[in-house]
C-alpha positions as CSV (number, residue, x, y, z in Angstrom):
1,M,-46.2,10.8,-16.7
2,L,-48.0,10.6,-13.4
3,A,-46.7,9.9,-9.9
4,K,-49.3,9.0,-7.3
5,L,-49.1,10.4,-3.7
6,T,-49.7,7.6,-1.2
7,S,-51.5,7.9,2.1
8,K,-48.0,8.1,3.7
9,N,-47.1,11.2,1.6
10,Q,-44.7,9.1,-0.6
11,L,-44.2,9.4,-4.3
12,T,-42.8,6.8,-6.7
13,L,-41.1,8.5,-9.5
14,P,-41.4,7.0,-13.0
15,K,-38.4,4.9,-14.1
16,A,-38.2,6.9,-17.3
17,V,-37.5,10.1,-15.3
18,I,-35.3,8.7,-12.6
19,S,-33.1,6.7,-15.0
20,G,-31.4,10.1,-15.9
21,F,-30.1,10.3,-12.4
22,P,-28.1,7.1,-11.7
23,N,-26.8,6.5,-8.2
24,T,-28.8,9.4,-6.8
25,E,-30.5,8.6,-3.5
26,Y,-31.4,12.1,-2.3
27,F,-33.2,15.0,-3.9
28,D,-33.6,18.5,-2.5
29,V,-37.3,19.4,-2.6
30,T,-38.6,22.9,-3.0
31,E,-41.8,24.6,-4.1
32,E,-41.6,27.2,-6.8
33,N,-44.7,29.0,-8.1
34,G,-47.0,26.1,-7.2
35,R,-44.7,23.4,-8.6
36,I,-42.7,20.8,-6.7
37,V,-39.1,20.9,-7.8
38,L,-36.7,18.0,-7.2
39,T,-32.9,18.7,-7.5
40,P,-30.5,15.7,-7.2
41,V,-28.1,16.0,-4.3
42,R,-25.0,14.0,-3.7
43,L,-24.3,13.7,0.0
44,T,-20.9,13.1,1.5
45,R,-20.3,11.6,4.9
46,A,-19.4,15.1,6.1
47,D,-22.8,16.3,5.0
48,A,-24.4,13.5,6.9
49,V,-22.4,14.3,10.0
50,R,-23.4,18.0,9.7
51,A,-27.0,17.1,9.3
52,K,-26.9,14.9,12.4
53,L,-25.2,17.6,14.5
54,A,-27.9,20.1,13.4
55,E,-30.6,17.5,14.3
56,L,-29.1,17.2,17.8
57,R,-28.7,21.0,18.0
58,L,-24.9,20.7,18.7
59,S,-22.9,23.8,18.0
60,D,-19.3,24.0,16.8
61,A,-18.4,25.0,20.4
62,D,-20.0,21.8,21.6
63,V,-18.0,19.7,19.2
64,A,-14.8,21.5,20.2
65,D,-15.5,20.9,23.8
66,A,-16.1,17.2,23.2
67,V,-12.8,16.9,21.3
68,A,-10.9,18.7,24.0
69,W,-12.5,16.4,26.6
70,A,-11.5,13.4,24.6
71,H,-7.9,14.6,24.3
72,R,-7.7,15.1,28.1
73,A,-9.1,11.6,28.7
74,E,-6.1,10.0,26.9
């Protein structure tokens, strides 16, 4: 089976392949020995929050400070 890479670096995976992974929205993508490897990932809300915090470069100390500030504001 073939999957074509678009000009926007997107791939459409064949239905015959993806049907073995129902309800999977995300795949971890790695390169191993010249091959692209997709591994199904099931994200939880906590994973999404951690990813957003990492994206914003917020540390655990930043979060603790924000929680402490919020408790003082009550």
